[in-house]
N, C-alpha and C positions, 0 to 999 in steps of 0.2 A: 508605465509598466502594465502589462496585461494581467488581470486578475485570474487566477486559476481556481477552479472550484475545489474545495477540500471536502473529502469524504472520510468516513471512519473506516477502521480495519475490517469491521464486519461487512460493510457494503463492498469494500474492495475485494475481500475473499470471495463473496458471492459472484462478483463480476468475473473474477478469474476462473471460478468453477464453471460458469456458463460459457465464457468465451474460449477457454483453452482446455476445459475438462480437468483442470488441476484439482487434486485432492488436498485442499488447503483450508486451515481454519484461521480465524481472526488472530488467535494467539500465535500461531506459526508465522503468519504474515508480520505481526508486530516484532517477533524475534528476528526475522529475516531483515526487516528494516533497521532494527537496532544494531545488527551485525554488519550492515552495509552490503547485504546480498541483493537487496531490491533498491533500485535507484529512484523510484517514484514516490518516496515518502521520507519523512523526518520523524525521528524518535527522540524525545526529550525526557530524561530522567532527572527528577529532583529528589530531595530528601524525603518528601512525603508522597509523591505520586509519579506516574509516568503518563506521557501524552504521545499519541502517535497521529501524525497528519499524513494522509495520502492525497496526492495531487492528481485529480482525475485526468487532466490532459497528459501528464507524464505516464500515468498507468495506461491510458489508451495507446500511447506511442510504444510503450514496452510490449504490450499485447500484439500490436501490429508487426513488430519486429520478429515475433515468434510464430506468426501464422504462416 
């Protein structure tokens, strides 16, 4: 299985701002992933914390589909 680079929501939001001119924050991106609105990440909520993984390759594909 090919390994995909994992980036954080802050990095992903910056990429989206630069690539598509989206006005998006890391918090909004995390919310979108947790609600299933963005297909390029995973959001895990536990009793004590939340973790958001953004898969760089899937993010790049998502951006390419919108250019």
